[in-house]
N, C-alpha and C positions, 0 to 999 in steps of 0.2 A: 665284116663284108660291108663295104659303100657303099652308098644307093646312092643312083642319080640328084642333084644336086642344082642340076642345070637352069634350073627356073628361079634361082638366088645366085645375086652376084657377088661372086667371091670376095670383093673387096669389105660388103657386106656379111655376109658369111665370118669373116676375119674378124670384124670390127666388135660383132655380138661375141666370139669366142672370147676377145680380150677380157672383155666387161665383164661376162658370165668368170671369166677363170676371177679376178679379181676378188669378186664375190664371196665365193664358192671355196678359194684356200683360205678363207677367214675362217671358215664354218670345216673346211676338211673331214677327212673321217670317212664314213660312209655317205657321208653329203659331197665329194670333195669333185673338181673337173670332170674326173672320169665316172661318176654313177651320172653326171649331165650328158655326157658324151652320149653313152650308152644307151640314157634315154632320146636324145636325139634320134638317132640311127634306129631303135625301136620306132621312131615314128614316123619316120621316111619309109622305112619299110614297110610298116603300115599303110599310112598316108599314100604311099605312091601304087600302095595295091588296090587299095579302097579311092583313087580317084578325089584323094584331098589337095589342098591348099598348100604343097610343102612349103613355100613363100609366107605364110602363116604359121605353120607347126616349127619351122627352123628355128625364127626367133622367143618361140611360145618357148619350147625343150630346152633352147638355153639360157633363156631368164627364169626358168618357171622355179627356180631354189633361189634365189637373189637375195632373200630376206630370211632365211633358212640361218645367220649366225643368229640376228634378233631374237628368232623365236628360241635356240637353245639358250640364248640369256638369262632371256626372262624364262626360264624351265616349263616354258609351254603355255603362255598365255598370250603372247602375241603366235597368231597365224600369219604361218608364213605365206601361205596363199594368197592372204588379202595384202599383207605387208606387199609380197611380190610386186604384186598386182600396180600397187601405186609405184613402187618403184621406176616399174618398167616404162609407164606413160612418158616420165619430161626421158627420158633414154632415147626412148623409139622416137620422140619428137623432132631430139636434138639429131638422131639419121636419117631423120626425112620421111618419115614413115606417114601416112595420108590420115586423117583420124577415124576414118573407117575401118583401117587398120589398125589402126592403135587399138581401136576397141575390141575387136578381133583376137588378137593378141594376148589382151590381158583379161579376154574372158577366157582363153585358155588357163593361163597362170593363176588368176582365182577360183577357176574349176577341176584343177588339177589334186589336190587333196584329198586325202581317203575320207577326213572327219572331218572336209569341211562343210560350211553351209551354201556351196554353190552349186548348183547341178550342171554338170556340161551341155548345152543345148545344140552348140554346133558341129559338126564333123568333122571334126578341128580338135574342137576340146576336147571332145568324145577319144581319138586315139591320145592327145596325149594326156589324160587319166589312166587308159590301158597301158602307154609306154612307159610310165612313171611306172606301176602298178609292179609291170611283169619286171624291174631292175628289183621289186622286192621281193621276190620271190622265189623260188628254187636254187639251185647251189647259192646262184648271186647275193639272193637274200639273206640265206641263211649265211651265209660270211658278215655282211654288211650288218648283221643282225650281234650280228657278235661284238666286230668293230663296236659298234653303236653302243651296246651296253659295258665293252672297254673301255671308250671315251667320256659315258656316268660312271664311272666305278662299281656294278653292278658284280653279284657273283655268277658263276659261272650256268647256274644250272640251279632249278627251282619247282619241280615239276609237283611238289608234293604242298605250295603252296595253289589258296582260290586265287586267282590270278586277276579275278575284280576287286577283292581287297586290296590290291598292291599298287604304289604308283608312278608314273609316268619320272623318268631321269630321277629313280630312285637307287639303292643297292640291288632290288628286288627287281630292275626293269631288265630283265635275264631275254637271250637270244630267244628261249619257251616263251616267254610271258608275253613277247611283240609275235610267236606263233600265234598261240593264244586269243589274245584278241586282237588282231590285224590279218598277219599272216593268211592264216589257216579258211577266213575268209574273203580273199584277195578274187579268187575263185571262181564265185559265185555274185560280183562286182563287174565284172568284167563288162563292157559296152557294146564291142565290134567282134563281127565271129572268128575274126582274125587273132584276137589278144584272146580269148577264150578257150578255141587250142590252142596257144603254147598254153597257159594259163593250168591247166590242167593236166597235162606230163609235166610242168613244175611244182603241181600240185601233189602232184602223187609222189616225186621227188624226198620231200619234208614230210610229208608222214612217214615211209621208211625212213629218213635220216631222224626223227624224233624217238621215233621208237625202239630205234638201236641205240638213242644214247641214253633213254628209258633204263633200257633194258642193264646197259651197263653201270651203270652209275644206281638201281635199283636192284639189278637180279645178283644172281650167284657168277661169280667169277666163269663156273661149269657151264652155266646157263648162255653167259656170253658168247664164252670158245665155242660152242659145242663139241663136235668130234672132230676139232681139227688136231687134237693131238692124236689121233689114231696113227 
């Protein structure tokens, strides 16, 4: 469902979408333009509910992952949130944003990363943080985790391993590893009441899914199928 964007000039929103797509298509996969659009809609929904500035949230959401392809190319040594904020500054300047608004938007971008070093301080930054994290959990999050694992050439599943001893962007960077090191923690990291409510439901679904996956792979066929043959 599309949410109220009346406070955002349509031509400005269109320009931001075009710029965002140029960068996000380069990355593709789990961080392509479809992810950005879902984060935008999440952010606008929460922002509308909480009385946030949608004119700050919209550009922050659309530009939040523009540094992602460089992070992937560096295998994680570049922080896409920090780089994205640096890249966004001249873009926003060219689009006529004021110095104060540029600072507010760039703070949201810099602070949106789960593993980043910048804490979200403004209401809009907290909302973007939650909006991005909601797209990393639940059914969507599971699908994106498997998509990313395929991008980096990881195997299907590796629940038998100590995931603290495995490496990102490796053959062991599976969807289950992502669940263990990140997705399972997201619910407790949410910063807004709306985000927490949605995250709890999505977390419960992930627990059920990965329990079933473990059972099907490591349990017996009879355990996995139960009484369905009767």
